[in-house]
PyMOL Python script that loads the backbone (N, CA, C, O; Angstrom):
from pymol import cmd

cmd.read_pdbstr("""\
ATOM      1  N   UNK A   1      -5.591 -14.699 -21.379  1.00  0.00           N
ATOM      2  CA  UNK A   1      -6.242 -13.800 -20.419  1.00  0.00           C
ATOM      3  C   UNK A   1      -6.630 -14.608 -19.188  1.00  0.00           C
ATOM      4  O   UNK A   1      -7.217 -15.683 -19.315  1.00  0.00           O
ATOM      5  N   UNK A   2      -6.308 -14.101 -17.988  1.00  0.00           N
ATOM      6  CA  UNK A   2      -6.649 -14.840 -16.778  1.00  0.00           C
ATOM      7  C   UNK A   2      -8.155 -14.904 -16.571  1.00  0.00           C
ATOM      8  O   UNK A   2      -8.895 -14.019 -17.002  1.00  0.00           O
ATOM      9  N   UNK A   3      -8.585 -15.945 -15.918  1.00  0.00           N
ATOM     10  CA  UNK A   3     -10.003 -16.091 -15.602  1.00  0.00           C
ATOM     11  C   UNK A   3     -10.406 -14.984 -14.624  1.00  0.00           C
ATOM     12  O   UNK A   3      -9.582 -14.513 -13.840  1.00  0.00           O
ATOM     13  N   UNK A   4     -11.686 -14.569 -14.675  1.00  0.00           N
ATOM     14  CA  UNK A   4     -12.138 -13.491 -13.790  1.00  0.00           C
ATOM     15  C   UNK A   4     -11.875 -13.767 -12.307  1.00  0.00           C
ATOM     16  O   UNK A   4     -11.552 -12.846 -11.557  1.00  0.00           O
ATOM     17  N   UNK A   5     -12.012 -15.041 -11.874  1.00  0.00           N
ATOM     18  CA  UNK A   5     -11.778 -15.327 -10.456  1.00  0.00           C
ATOM     19  C   UNK A   5     -10.321 -15.118 -10.082  1.00  0.00           C
ATOM     20  O   UNK A   5     -10.028 -14.714  -8.957  1.00  0.00           O
ATOM     21  N   UNK A   6      -9.399 -15.387 -11.007  1.00  0.00           N
ATOM     22  CA  UNK A   6      -7.989 -15.158 -10.720  1.00  0.00           C
ATOM     23  C   UNK A   6      -7.715 -13.669 -10.561  1.00  0.00           C
ATOM     24  O   UNK A   6      -6.988 -13.259  -9.656  1.00  0.00           O
ATOM     25  N   UNK A   7      -8.291 -12.874 -11.427  1.00  0.00           N
ATOM     26  CA  UNK A   7      -8.098 -11.432 -11.329  1.00  0.00           C
ATOM     27  C   UNK A   7      -8.708 -10.913 -10.026  1.00  0.00           C
ATOM     28  O   UNK A   7      -8.113 -10.074  -9.349  1.00  0.00           O
ATOM     29  N   UNK A   8      -9.874 -11.404  -9.682  1.00  0.00           N
ATOM     30  CA  UNK A   8     -10.525 -10.978  -8.448  1.00  0.00           C
ATOM     31  C   UNK A   8      -9.661 -11.343  -7.246  1.00  0.00           C
ATOM     32  O   UNK A   8      -9.503 -10.537  -6.330  1.00  0.00           O
ATOM     33  N   UNK A   9      -9.105 -12.544  -7.243  1.00  0.00           N
ATOM     34  CA  UNK A   9      -8.233 -12.953  -6.153  1.00  0.00           C
ATOM     35  C   UNK A   9      -6.998 -12.069  -6.103  1.00  0.00           C
ATOM     36  O   UNK A   9      -6.564 -11.660  -5.026  1.00  0.00           O
ATOM     37  N   UNK A  10      -6.432 -11.775  -7.270  1.00  0.00           N
ATOM     38  CA  UNK A  10      -5.253 -10.896  -7.332  1.00  0.00           C
ATOM     39  C   UNK A  10      -5.607  -9.519  -6.787  1.00  0.00           C
ATOM     40  O   UNK A  10      -4.838  -8.941  -6.020  1.00  0.00           O
ATOM     41  N   UNK A  11      -6.758  -8.991  -7.173  1.00  0.00           N
ATOM     42  CA  UNK A  11      -7.170  -7.681  -6.678  1.00  0.00           C
ATOM     43  C   UNK A  11      -7.379  -7.701  -5.167  1.00  0.00           C
ATOM     44  O   UNK A  11      -7.003  -6.757  -4.471  1.00  0.00           O
ATOM     45  N   UNK A  12      -7.982  -8.783  -4.661  1.00  0.00           N
ATOM     46  CA  UNK A  12      -8.178  -8.892  -3.215  1.00  0.00           C
ATOM     47  C   UNK A  12      -6.838  -8.905  -2.492  1.00  0.00           C
ATOM     48  O   UNK A  12      -6.692  -8.278  -1.443  1.00  0.00           O
ATOM     49  N   UNK A  13      -5.862  -9.615  -3.045  1.00  0.00           N
ATOM     50  CA  UNK A  13      -4.535  -9.647  -2.434  1.00  0.00           C
ATOM     51  C   UNK A  13      -3.901  -8.267  -2.425  1.00  0.00           C
ATOM     52  O   UNK A  13      -3.274  -7.875  -1.441  1.00  0.00           O
ATOM     53  N   UNK A  14      -4.063  -7.522  -3.526  1.00  0.00           N
ATOM     54  CA  UNK A  14      -3.524  -6.165  -3.588  1.00  0.00           C
ATOM     55  C   UNK A  14      -4.200  -5.255  -2.566  1.00  0.00           C
ATOM     56  O   UNK A  14      -3.548  -4.432  -1.925  1.00  0.00           O
ATOM     57  N   UNK A  15      -5.498  -5.413  -2.425  1.00  0.00           N
ATOM     58  CA  UNK A  15      -6.235  -4.598  -1.459  1.00  0.00           C
ATOM     59  C   UNK A  15      -5.795  -4.915  -0.040  1.00  0.00           C
ATOM     60  O   UNK A  15      -5.628  -4.010   0.777  1.00  0.00           O
ATOM     61  N   UNK A  16      -5.604  -6.212   0.262  1.00  0.00           N
ATOM     62  CA  UNK A  16      -5.141  -6.590   1.599  1.00  0.00           C
ATOM     63  C   UNK A  16      -3.755  -6.011   1.870  1.00  0.00           C
ATOM     64  O   UNK A  16      -3.482  -5.536   2.972  1.00  0.00           O
ATOM     65  N   UNK A  17      -2.880  -6.051   0.865  1.00  0.00           N
ATOM     66  CA  UNK A  17      -1.540  -5.479   1.040  1.00  0.00           C
ATOM     67  C   UNK A  17      -1.621  -3.965   1.210  1.00  0.00           C
ATOM     68  O   UNK A  17      -0.897  -3.385   2.020  1.00  0.00           O
ATOM     69  N   UNK A  18      -2.506  -3.330   0.441  1.00  0.00           N
ATOM     70  CA  UNK A  18      -2.680  -1.881   0.557  1.00  0.00           C
ATOM     71  C   UNK A  18      -3.168  -1.513   1.955  1.00  0.00           C
ATOM     72  O   UNK A  18      -2.710  -0.526   2.531  1.00  0.00           O
ATOM     73  N   UNK A  19      -4.094  -2.299   2.504  1.00  0.00           N
ATOM     74  CA  UNK A  19      -4.578  -2.037   3.861  1.00  0.00           C
ATOM     75  C   UNK A  19      -3.460  -2.167   4.882  1.00  0.00           C
ATOM     76  O   UNK A  19      -3.388  -1.391   5.835  1.00  0.00           O
ATOM     77  N   UNK A  20      -2.591  -3.146   4.684  1.00  0.00           N
ATOM     78  CA  UNK A  20      -1.444  -3.308   5.582  1.00  0.00           C
ATOM     79  C   UNK A  20      -0.528  -2.093   5.502  1.00  0.00           C
ATOM     80  O   UNK A  20      -0.032  -1.612   6.521  1.00  0.00           O
ATOM     81  N   UNK A  21      -0.307  -1.602   4.288  1.00  0.00           N
ATOM     82  CA  UNK A  21       0.561  -0.441   4.101  1.00  0.00           C
ATOM     83  C   UNK A  21      -0.083   0.803   4.709  1.00  0.00           C
ATOM     84  O   UNK A  21       0.603   1.632   5.306  1.00  0.00           O
ATOM     85  N   UNK A  22      -1.396   0.930   4.557  1.00  0.00           N
ATOM     86  CA  UNK A  22      -2.091   2.065   5.176  1.00  0.00           C
ATOM     87  C   UNK A  22      -1.875   2.042   6.683  1.00  0.00           C
ATOM     88  O   UNK A  22      -1.642   3.083   7.298  1.00  0.00           O
ATOM     89  N   UNK A  23      -1.953   0.850   7.280  1.00  0.00           N
ATOM     90  CA  UNK A  23      -1.666   0.720   8.712  1.00  0.00           C
ATOM     91  C   UNK A  23      -0.256   1.166   9.039  1.00  0.00           C
ATOM     92  O   UNK A  23      -0.022   1.840  10.042  1.00  0.00           O
ATOM     93  N   UNK A  24       0.701   0.777   8.168  1.00  0.00           N
ATOM     94  CA  UNK A  24       2.088   1.214   8.361  1.00  0.00           C
ATOM     95  C   UNK A  24       2.197   2.733   8.279  1.00  0.00           C
ATOM     96  O   UNK A  24       2.906   3.352   9.072  1.00  0.00           O
ATOM     97  N   UNK A  25       1.496   3.329   7.323  1.00  0.00           N
ATOM     98  CA  UNK A  25       1.539   4.781   7.148  1.00  0.00           C
ATOM     99  C   UNK A  25       0.963   5.474   8.381  1.00  0.00           C
ATOM    100  O   UNK A  25       1.521   6.462   8.860  1.00  0.00           O
ATOM    101  N   UNK A  26      -0.141   4.961   8.886  1.00  0.00           N
ATOM    102  CA  UNK A  26      -0.750   5.554  10.087  1.00  0.00           C
ATOM    103  C   UNK A  26       0.202   5.449  11.267  1.00  0.00           C
ATOM    104  O   UNK A  26       0.393   6.407  12.015  1.00  0.00           O
ATOM    105  N   UNK A  27       0.798   4.270  11.423  1.00  0.00           N
ATOM    106  CA  UNK A  27       1.746   4.081  12.523  1.00  0.00           C
ATOM    107  C   UNK A  27       2.941   5.019  12.384  1.00  0.00           C
ATOM    108  O   UNK A  27       3.368   5.643  13.355  1.00  0.00           O
ATOM    109  N   UNK A  28       3.473   5.112  11.172  1.00  0.00           N
ATOM    110  CA  UNK A  28       4.614   6.003  10.943  1.00  0.00           C
ATOM    111  C   UNK A  28       4.220   7.460  11.174  1.00  0.00           C
ATOM    112  O   UNK A  28       5.005   8.241  11.713  1.00  0.00           O
ATOM    113  N   UNK A  29       3.009   7.823  10.768  1.00  0.00           N
ATOM    114  CA  UNK A  29       2.546   9.199  10.957  1.00  0.00           C
ATOM    115  C   UNK A  29       2.476   9.551  12.437  1.00  0.00           C
ATOM    116  O   UNK A  29       2.860  10.648  12.843  1.00  0.00           O
ATOM    117  N   UNK A  30       1.985   8.618  13.236  1.00  0.00           N
ATOM    118  CA  UNK A  30       1.920   8.862  14.684  1.00  0.00           C
ATOM    119  C   UNK A  30       3.320   9.014  15.259  1.00  0.00           C
ATOM    120  O   UNK A  30       3.602   9.932  16.029  1.00  0.00           O
ATOM    121  N   UNK A  31       4.190   8.088  14.864  1.00  0.00           N
ATOM    122  CA  UNK A  31       5.562   8.146  15.377  1.00  0.00           C
ATOM    123  C   UNK A  31       6.279   9.381  14.855  1.00  0.00           C
ATOM    124  O   UNK A  31       7.122   9.955  15.544  1.00  0.00           O
ATOM    125  N   UNK A  32       5.942   9.792  13.627  1.00  0.00           N
ATOM    126  CA  UNK A  32       6.577  10.970  13.043  1.00  0.00           C
ATOM    127  C   UNK A  32       6.228  12.228  13.817  1.00  0.00           C
ATOM    128  O   UNK A  32       7.023  13.166  13.880  1.00  0.00           O
ATOM    129  N   UNK A  33       5.061  12.248  14.397  1.00  0.00           N
ATOM    130  CA  UNK A  33       4.681  13.396  15.210  1.00  0.00           C
ATOM    131  C   UNK A  33       5.596  13.496  16.424  1.00  0.00           C
ATOM    132  O   UNK A  33       5.830  14.589  16.940  1.00  0.00           O
ATOM    133  N   UNK A  34       6.110  12.368  16.876  1.00  0.00           N
ATOM    134  CA  UNK A  34       7.014  12.335  18.030  1.00  0.00           C
ATOM    135  C   UNK A  34       8.464  12.476  17.595  1.00  0.00           C
ATOM    136  O   UNK A  34       9.234  13.236  18.182  1.00  0.00           O
ATOM    137  N   UNK A  35       8.829  11.718  16.536  1.00  0.00           N
ATOM    138  CA  UNK A  35      10.222  11.700  16.053  1.00  0.00           C
ATOM    139  C   UNK A  35      10.238  11.900  14.543  1.00  0.00           C
ATOM    140  O   UNK A  35       9.570  11.161  13.820  1.00  0.00           O
ATOM    141  N   UNK A  36      10.964  12.853  14.069  1.00  0.00           N
ATOM    142  CA  UNK A  36      11.056  13.141  12.644  1.00  0.00           C
ATOM    143  C   UNK A  36      11.871  12.095  11.883  1.00  0.00           C
ATOM    144  O   UNK A  36      11.886  12.112  10.653  1.00  0.00           O
ATOM    145  N   UNK A  37      12.537  11.201  12.576  1.00  0.00           N
ATOM    146  CA  UNK A  37      13.374  10.194  11.927  1.00  0.00           C
ATOM    147  C   UNK A  37      12.566   9.166  11.139  1.00  0.00           C
ATOM    148  O   UNK A  37      13.144   8.365  10.405  1.00  0.00           O
ATOM    149  N   UNK A  38      11.257   9.175  11.274  1.00  0.00           N
ATOM    150  CA  UNK A  38      10.412   8.215  10.564  1.00  0.00           C
ATOM    151  C   UNK A  38      10.066   8.668   9.143  1.00  0.00           C
ATOM    152  O   UNK A  38       9.363   7.951   8.431  1.00  0.00           O
ATOM    153  N   UNK A  39      10.543   9.837   8.718  1.00  0.00           N
ATOM    154  CA  UNK A  39      10.197  10.353   7.393  1.00  0.00           C
ATOM    155  C   UNK A  39      10.518   9.366   6.277  1.00  0.00           C
ATOM    156  O   UNK A  39       9.687   9.142   5.397  1.00  0.00           O
ATOM    157  N   UNK A  40      11.697   8.780   6.300  1.00  0.00           N
ATOM    158  CA  UNK A  40      12.104   7.871   5.227  1.00  0.00           C
ATOM    159  C   UNK A  40      11.177   6.660   5.161  1.00  0.00           C
ATOM    160  O   UNK A  40      10.793   6.238   4.070  1.00  0.00           O
ATOM    161  N   UNK A  41      10.816   6.101   6.299  1.00  0.00           N
ATOM    162  CA  UNK A  41       9.913   4.956   6.328  1.00  0.00           C
ATOM    163  C   UNK A  41       8.513   5.340   5.849  1.00  0.00           C
ATOM    164  O   UNK A  41       7.861   4.570   5.143  1.00  0.00           O
ATOM    165  N   UNK A  42       8.063   6.508   6.228  1.00  0.00           N
ATOM    166  CA  UNK A  42       6.751   6.992   5.814  1.00  0.00           C
ATOM    167  C   UNK A  42       6.683   7.150   4.297  1.00  0.00           C
ATOM    168  O   UNK A  42       5.727   6.696   3.669  1.00  0.00           O
ATOM    169  N   UNK A  43       7.687   7.788   3.710  1.00  0.00           N
ATOM    170  CA  UNK A  43       7.681   7.990   2.260  1.00  0.00           C
ATOM    171  C   UNK A  43       7.809   6.666   1.511  1.00  0.00           C
ATOM    172  O   UNK A  43       7.215   6.492   0.447  1.00  0.00           O
ATOM    173  N   UNK A  44       8.581   5.738   2.063  1.00  0.00           N
ATOM    174  CA  UNK A  44       8.713   4.419   1.447  1.00  0.00           C
ATOM    175  C   UNK A  44       7.351   3.699   1.449  1.00  0.00           C
ATOM    176  O   UNK A  44       6.966   3.083   0.455  1.00  0.00           O
ATOM    177  N   UNK A  45       6.636   3.785   2.568  1.00  0.00           N
ATOM    178  CA  UNK A  45       5.319   3.158   2.667  1.00  0.00           C
ATOM    179  C   UNK A  45       4.331   3.823   1.707  1.00  0.00           C
ATOM    180  O   UNK A  45       3.517   3.142   1.083  1.00  0.00           O
ATOM    181  N   UNK A  46       4.402   5.144   1.589  1.00  0.00           N
ATOM    182  CA  UNK A  46       3.519   5.851   0.659  1.00  0.00           C
ATOM    183  C   UNK A  46       3.820   5.474  -0.794  1.00  0.00           C
ATOM    184  O   UNK A  46       2.896   5.330  -1.594  1.00  0.00           O
ATOM    185  N   UNK A  47       5.086   5.316  -1.141  1.00  0.00           N
ATOM    186  CA  UNK A  47       5.460   4.881  -2.491  1.00  0.00           C
ATOM    187  C   UNK A  47       4.924   3.488  -2.774  1.00  0.00           C
ATOM    188  O   UNK A  47       4.425   3.226  -3.868  1.00  0.00           O
ATOM    189  N   UNK A  48       5.022   2.587  -1.796  1.00  0.00           N
ATOM    190  CA  UNK A  48       4.495   1.226  -1.966  1.00  0.00           C
ATOM    191  C   UNK A  48       2.992   1.269  -2.170  1.00  0.00           C
ATOM    192  O   UNK A  48       2.460   0.561  -3.024  1.00  0.00           O
ATOM    193  N   UNK A  49       2.303   2.095  -1.393  1.00  0.00           N
ATOM    194  CA  UNK A  49       0.855   2.230  -1.508  1.00  0.00           C
ATOM    195  C   UNK A  49       0.475   2.766  -2.882  1.00  0.00           C
ATOM    196  O   UNK A  49      -0.467   2.272  -3.502  1.00  0.00           O
ATOM    197  N   UNK A  50       1.191   3.757  -3.357  1.00  0.00           N
ATOM    198  CA  UNK A  50       0.932   4.320  -4.677  1.00  0.00           C
ATOM    199  C   UNK A  50       1.122   3.267  -5.757  1.00  0.00           C
ATOM    200  O   UNK A  50       0.293   3.157  -6.661  1.00  0.00           O
ATOM    201  N   UNK A  51       2.197   2.493  -5.680  1.00  0.00           N
ATOM    202  CA  UNK A  51       2.448   1.434  -6.661  1.00  0.00           C
ATOM    203  C   UNK A  51       1.333   0.392  -6.653  1.00  0.00           C
ATOM    204  O   UNK A  51       0.908  -0.073  -7.711  1.00  0.00           O
ATOM    205  N   UNK A  52       0.861   0.025  -5.470  1.00  0.00           N
ATOM    206  CA  UNK A  52      -0.225  -0.951  -5.390  1.00  0.00           C
ATOM    207  C   UNK A  52      -1.500  -0.423  -6.014  1.00  0.00           C
ATOM    208  O   UNK A  52      -2.166  -1.141  -6.761  1.00  0.00           O
ATOM    209  N   UNK A  53      -1.852   0.817  -5.722  1.00  0.00           N
ATOM    210  CA  UNK A  53      -3.061   1.380  -6.286  1.00  0.00           C
ATOM    211  C   UNK A  53      -2.962   1.514  -7.806  1.00  0.00           C
ATOM    212  O   UNK A  53      -3.942   1.293  -8.517  1.00  0.00           O
ATOM    213  N   UNK A  54      -1.781   1.875  -8.297  1.00  0.00           N
ATOM    214  CA  UNK A  54      -1.597   1.924  -9.747  1.00  0.00           C
ATOM    215  C   UNK A  54      -1.773   0.541 -10.353  1.00  0.00           C
ATOM    216  O   UNK A  54      -2.377   0.406 -11.417  1.00  0.00           O
ATOM    217  N   UNK A  55      -1.256  -0.485  -9.692  1.00  0.00           N
ATOM    218  CA  UNK A  55      -1.414  -1.853 -10.171  1.00  0.00           C
ATOM    219  C   UNK A  55      -2.877  -2.260 -10.174  1.00  0.00           C
ATOM    220  O   UNK A  55      -3.349  -2.909 -11.107  1.00  0.00           O
ATOM    221  N   UNK A  56      -3.580  -1.880  -9.137  1.00  0.00           N
ATOM    222  CA  UNK A  56      -4.968  -2.275  -8.989  1.00  0.00           C
ATOM    223  C   UNK A  56      -5.879  -1.534  -9.955  1.00  0.00           C
ATOM    224  O   UNK A  56      -6.741  -2.148 -10.583  1.00  0.00           O
ATOM    225  N   UNK A  57      -5.704  -0.236 -10.081  1.00  0.00           N
ATOM    226  CA  UNK A  57      -6.646   0.576 -10.841  1.00  0.00           C
ATOM    227  C   UNK A  57      -6.174   0.962 -12.235  1.00  0.00           C
ATOM    228  O   UNK A  57      -6.982   1.378 -13.067  1.00  0.00           O
ATOM    229  N   UNK A  58      -4.879   0.831 -12.502  1.00  0.00           N
ATOM    230  CA  UNK A  58      -4.358   1.219 -13.820  1.00  0.00           C
ATOM    231  C   UNK A  58      -3.888   0.001 -14.612  1.00  0.00           C
ATOM    232  O   UNK A  58      -3.411   0.142 -15.739  1.00  0.00           O
ATOM    233  N   UNK A  59      -4.015  -1.168 -14.043  1.00  0.00           N
ATOM    234  CA  UNK A  59      -3.676  -2.395 -14.742  1.00  0.00           C
ATOM    235  C   UNK A  59      -2.203  -2.596 -14.994  1.00  0.00           C
ATOM    236  O   UNK A  59      -1.821  -3.259 -15.958  1.00  0.00           O
ATOM    237  N   UNK A  60      -1.356  -2.024 -14.127  1.00  0.00           N
ATOM    238  CA  UNK A  60       0.090  -2.194 -14.282  1.00  0.00           C
ATOM    239  C   UNK A  60       0.522  -3.576 -13.906  1.00  0.00           C
ATOM    240  O   UNK A  60       1.710  -3.892 -13.978  1.00  0.00           O
TER     241      UNK A  60
END
""", "prot")
cmd.dss("prot")
cmd.show_as("cartoon", "prot")
cmd.util.cbc("prot")
cmd.orient("prot")
């Protein structure tokens, strides 16, 4: 079993990555309002965000 500090560091890294993806989603959402061609990138970013949250909160 990993030490608590390792898990905390891992969780912090996941949270930082999730925040980056949220920024990507916001950017894609703005661009999507202008151009519908961003749909694929938006859904890809949302899938990544979902996977990260599952890893963080569901222990995947």
